[in-house]
C-alpha positions in Angstrom: -45.3 33.3 17.3 -45.7 35.9 20.0 -41.9 36.2 20.4 -41.6 36.8 16.6 -44.1 39.6 16.9 -42.3 41.1 19.9 -39.0 41.1 17.9 -40.7 42.8 14.9 -42.5 45.4 17.0 -39.2 46.3 18.9 -37.7 47.6 15.6 -37.7 51.3 15.1 -39.0 50.8 11.5 -41.9 48.5 12.5 -44.5 51.3 12.1 -43.5 52.0 8.6 -43.6 48.3 7.7 -47.1 48.0 9.1 -48.2 51.0 7.1 -46.7 49.6 4.0 -48.6 46.4 4.4 -51.8 48.4 4.5 -50.7 50.1 1.3 -50.2 46.7 -0.4 -53.7 45.8 0.8 -55.1 48.9 -1.0 -53.3 48.0 -4.2 -54.8 44.5 -4.1 -58.3 45.9 -3.5 -57.8 48.2 -6.5 -56.6 45.3 -8.7 -59.6 43.3 -7.6 -62.0 46.2 -8.2 -60.7 46.8 -11.8 -61.7 43.3 -12.8 -65.2 43.4 -11.4 -68.5 43.5 -13.2 -71.3 44.8 -12.9 -70.4 48.4 -12.4 -72.2 48.7 -9.0 -69.9 46.2 -7.4 -66.9 47.9 -9.0 -68.0 51.2 -7.6 -68.3 49.8 -4.1 -64.7 48.3 -4.4 -63.3 51.6 -5.6 -64.9 53.3 -2.6 -63.3 50.7 -0.3 -60.0 51.2 -2.0 -60.2 55.0 -1.7 -61.0 54.7 2.0 -58.1 52.3 2.6 -55.7 54.5 0.6 -56.6 57.5 2.7 -56.1 55.4 5.9 -52.7 54.2 4.6 -51.5 57.8 3.8 -52.6 58.8 7.3 -50.8 55.9 8.9 -47.6 56.4 6.9 -47.5 60.1 7.9 -48.2 59.2 11.6 -45.6 56.3 11.6 -43.0 58.5 9.8 -43.6 61.3 12.4 -43.2 58.8 15.2 -39.9 57.3 13.7 -38.5 60.8 13.2 -39.4 61.7 16.8 -37.7 58.7 18.2 -34.6 59.3 16.0 -34.4 62.9 17.1 -34.6 62.0 20.7 -31.9 59.4 20.4 -29.7 61.8 18.5 -30.1 64.7 21.0 -29.9 62.7 24.2 -27.3 60.3 25.5 -27.3 57.8 28.3 -25.7 58.9 31.5 -23.8 55.6 31.8 -22.2 53.3 29.3 -23.6 50.7 26.9 -21.8 47.4 27.5 -21.8 44.6 24.9 -22.6 41.4 26.6 -22.6 39.2 23.4 -24.6 40.5 20.5 -26.5 43.3 22.2 -25.8 46.1 24.7 -27.1 46.8 28.2 -26.9 50.2 29.9 -25.1 50.5 33.2 -24.7 53.7 35.3 -22.4 53.6 38.3 -21.4 56.3 40.7 -19.6 56.6 44.0 -16.4 55.1 45.4 -16.4 51.7 46.8 -16.1 51.6 50.6 -15.3 48.7 52.9 -18.9 47.6 52.6 -20.9 46.2 49.7 -21.6 47.8 46.3 -25.3 48.6 46.0 -27.1 47.1 42.9 -30.6 48.4 42.2 -33.6 46.4 40.8 -36.5 48.6 39.9 -40.1 47.4 39.9 -42.0 46.2 36.9 -39.6 46.1 34.0 -38.5 49.7 34.4 -35.1 51.2 33.7 -32.6 51.8 36.5 -33.1 55.6 36.6 -36.5 55.2 38.3 -34.5 54.5 41.5 -32.0 57.4 41.0 -33.5 59.4 43.9 -32.3 56.6 46.2 -29.1 55.9 44.2 -27.8 59.5 44.5 -27.9 59.3 48.3 -26.2 55.9 48.5 -23.5 56.9 46.0 -22.2 59.4 48.6 -21.5 56.4 50.9 -20.4 53.6 48.6 -20.5 52.6 45.0 -24.0 52.4 43.6 -25.1 50.8 40.3 -28.2 51.3 38.1 -28.8 49.2 35.1 -31.4 48.8 32.4 -32.7 45.3 31.6 -32.8 44.4 27.9 -35.5 46.5 26.2 -35.8 49.0 29.0 -34.2 52.5 29.1 -31.2 52.8 26.9 -30.5 49.1 26.6 -31.0 47.2 23.3 -34.1 45.0 23.0 -32.2 41.7 23.4 -33.5 38.3 22.5 -37.1 37.1 23.1 -38.7 35.6 25.1 -37.6 37.6 28.1 -37.5 35.6 31.3 -36.2 35.8 34.9 -33.6 33.2 34.1 -32.3 35.0 31.0 -32.2 38.4 32.7 -30.3 37.0 35.7 -27.7 35.5 33.2 -27.5 38.8 31.3 -27.0 40.8 34.5 -24.1 38.5 35.5 -22.5 39.0 32.1 -23.1 42.8 32.3 -21.3 43.1 35.6 -18.4 41.0 34.5 -18.0 42.8 31.2 -18.2 46.2 32.9 -15.6 45.2 35.5 -17.9 45.7 38.4 -16.9 43.5 41.4 -18.9 42.3 44.3 -19.9 41.6 46.9 -23.2 43.4 46.1 -26.1 44.4 48.3 -29.2 43.9 46.1 -32.1 46.3 46.5 -35.2 45.2 44.6 -38.7 46.8 44.5 -41.7 44.8 43.4 -41.0 42.6 40.3 -37.4 43.8 40.6 -37.2 42.1 44.0 -38.1 38.8 42.3 -35.2 39.3 39.9 -32.9 40.2 42.8 -33.8 37.0 44.7 -33.1 34.9 41.6 -29.8 36.7 41.0 -28.7 35.9 44.5 -29.7 32.3 44.0 -27.7 32.0 40.7 -24.6 34.0 41.9 -24.4 33.5 45.7 -20.7 34.3 45.6 -21.4 37.8 44.4 -24.1 38.7 47.0 -23.7 39.8 50.6 -27.2 40.9 51.4 -30.7 41.8 50.1 -33.2 44.6 50.8 -36.5 43.5 49.3 -39.0 46.4 49.0 -42.4 44.7 48.8 -40.9 42.3 46.4 -43.1 40.2 44.1 -43.3 36.6 45.3 -43.4 33.5 43.1 -46.9 32.9 44.3 -47.9 36.3 43.2 -46.6 35.7 39.7 -47.9 32.1 39.2 -51.3 32.5 40.9 -52.7 35.9 41.5 -50.2 37.5 39.1 -52.0 35.9 36.2 -54.8 38.4 36.9 -52.7 41.6 37.0 -49.5 40.8 35.1 -51.3 38.6 32.7 -53.5 41.6 31.7 -50.4 43.8 31.1 -48.7 41.2 28.9 -51.8 40.6 26.8 -52.2 44.3 25.9 -48.5 44.9 25.3 -48.7 43.9 21.6 -51.7 46.2 21.0 -49.9 49.1 22.7 -46.7 48.5 20.8 -48.5 48.6 17.5 -50.3 51.8 18.5 -47.1 53.5 19.5 -45.3 52.4 16.3 -48.1 53.9 14.3 -48.0 57.1 16.3 -51.6 56.5 17.4 -51.0 56.5 21.2 -50.7 59.7 23.2 -47.9 57.8 24.9 -45.7 60.8 26.1 -48.4 61.4 28.8 -48.5 58.0 30.5 -50.5 58.1 33.7 -47.9 55.9 35.5 -45.3 58.8 35.2 -47.9 61.6 35.3 -48.2 64.7 37.5 -49.9 62.8 40.3 -47.6 59.8 40.2 -45.3 59.0 43.1 -42.5 58.9 40.6 -42.5 62.7 40.6 -39.9 62.5 43.4 -37.4 61.2 40.8 -37.0 64.7 39.5 -35.1 65.8 36.4 -34.8 62.5 34.5 -38.6 61.9 34.6 -39.2 63.3 31.0 -36.5 60.9 29.7 -37.9 58.0 31.7 -41.4 58.8 30.4 -40.1 58.8 26.8 -38.0 55.7 27.0 -40.6 53.6 28.9 -43.1 54.2 26.1 -40.9 52.9 23.3 -42.2 49.7 21.7 -39.0 47.8 22.7 -39.8 48.6 26.4 -43.4 47.7 26.1 -42.6 44.3 24.4 -39.8 43.5 26.9 -42.1 44.1 29.8 -45.0 42.1 28.3 -42.7 39.2 27.6 -40.9 39.2 30.9 -44.0 39.3 33.0 -45.9 36.6 31.1 -42.8 34.4 31.1 -42.6 34.6 34.9 -46.3 33.7 35.2 -45.9 30.7 32.9 -42.6 29.3 34.3 -42.9 28.8 38.1 -39.9 26.5 38.2 -37.6 29.3 37.0 -38.3 31.1 40.3 -36.2 30.6 43.5 -38.5 29.6 46.3 -38.5 27.6 49.5 -37.0 27.8 53.0 -33.3 28.3 53.1 -32.9 28.6 49.4 -30.5 31.6 49.9 -28.6 30.0 52.8 -27.7 32.6 55.5 -27.4 35.8 53.4 -29.0 38.7 55.4 -32.4 39.8 54.0 -34.4 42.8 55.1 -37.9 42.0 53.7 -39.7 45.4 53.9 -43.4 45.1 53.6 -46.2 47.8 53.5 -48.4 48.0 56.6 -51.5 47.7 54.5 -55.0 46.4 55.2 -55.5 45.8 51.4 -58.5 48.1 51.3 -57.5 49.6 48.0 -56.7 46.2 46.5 -60.0 44.8 47.6 -61.9 47.7 46.1 -60.0 47.4 42.8 -60.5 43.6 42.5 -64.1 43.8 43.5 -64.9 46.5 40.8 -62.8 44.9 38.0 -63.4 41.2 38.6 -66.6 41.0 40.7 -64.8 38.8 43.3 -66.8 37.6 46.4 -65.7 38.5 49.9 -64.3 35.0 50.4 -62.3 35.2 47.2 -60.9 38.6 48.2 -60.0 37.3 51.6 -58.2 34.3 50.1 -56.2 36.5 47.6 -55.1 39.0 50.3 -54.2 36.4 52.8 -52.3 34.4 50.2 -50.4 37.5 49.1 -49.5 38.4 52.7 -48.3 34.9 53.4 -46.3 34.7 50.2 -44.6 38.0 50.8 -43.6 37.1 54.4 -42.4 33.7 53.1 -39.6 35.6 51.2 -38.1 36.1 54.7 -37.5 32.4 55.1 -35.4 32.2 52.0 -32.5 32.8 54.4 -31.8 31.9 58.0 -31.0 35.6 58.5 -34.2 37.0 57.0 -36.1 39.7 58.9 -39.4 41.5 58.3 -39.5 45.3 58.4 -42.8 47.1 58.2 -43.1 50.3 56.2 -44.8 53.4 57.7 -48.6 53.0 58.0 -49.3 55.9 55.7 -47.6 54.3 52.7 -48.4 51.4 50.3 -46.6 49.4 47.7 -44.9 52.5 46.4 -43.3 53.4 49.8 -39.8 53.7 48.2 -41.2 56.8 46.5 -43.7 57.9 49.1 -41.2 57.7 52.0 -37.7 57.6 50.5 -36.1 58.6 53.9 -37.5 55.5 55.5 -36.3 53.3 52.6 -32.8 54.9 52.7 -32.5 54.3 56.4 -33.1 50.6 55.9 -30.5 50.4 53.2 -27.9 52.4 55.2 -28.5 50.1 58.1 -27.9 47.0 55.9 -24.7 48.5 54.5 -23.5 49.1 58.0 -24.4 45.5 58.9 -22.5 44.2 56.0 -19.4 46.4 56.6 -16.7 44.5 58.6 -16.6 47.2 61.3 -20.4 47.8 61.3 -23.3 46.8 63.5 -24.7 43.3 63.6 -28.3 43.9 62.8 -30.7 45.8 60.6 -32.7 48.4 62.6 
């Protein structure tokens, strides 16, 4: 049932349909009121109908404004890349740069974000080799795609996207947070296409299936409510805090307004909710275990964090005890480091001490240095190790 709701809410006309349903409710109330006796009850029903009718008119106006706003944006803006049909729906791919002797860099943003949130890194790498940004189904300029979203389905869709777009490997996969989880599973499904990975505080399977049910589960549960609100124009969604003035995403620059707009569309909200919750519920979809990726080079970049902010947040929100907080933080650390053992050539790299989970945005120079080093390592004439 949830997937049917996601499909419906991802349609641009969903808000108008919801408003129309409220209108039908008002008509039914009026029909019921007209047949009531005594007059006191009839009066109450007419008052109720009048109130509902006013609400319906307001919702129709708000939903219509929202639909027109989205239509205007789509008409006046165009994706920087190309929309590629992968069999019934289209995914957006944006590639720049000329392929060198080394690998092509393929970016996997955190959460379920569109590719452009990593464009501040992409622009630099594209001066050295070919660099590819893509939008998962529902995010950015891509079509919603089928539901449920899952790691397995999105790995398969990415494989079809690269093939249909004519992009050839080997690829260096760079994944941040939840995008790192997708990168690992892409490498597991398509080992012949992958020459290396740079994991930027990547989400571990443990995080999704254990602790992730606390954080990601909350996001997925509110996604339907948020999608309904946006469809009805009731959400001040153009000013999302995640992409606000104080957000580390400010470093992205010019595309931020576009990113902010597209990330708040119901199709993006529903895709994120479905993908995160599916990963929480399906642990056996996720690549895990020592040696799973063979001997592919991995730079597992982790923040040098004492978890103080995490502890304060969890204590305030969930009233965890000190023992529970210690177990969560220790489990998270162990699971993140365990990603290194996916390959016999995995190495841990610590981010600067003044950064946290968002270090690809807080210290892009450090992040780019790691990626450049891995490209050099994977180039036939390059060095033998990541520095």
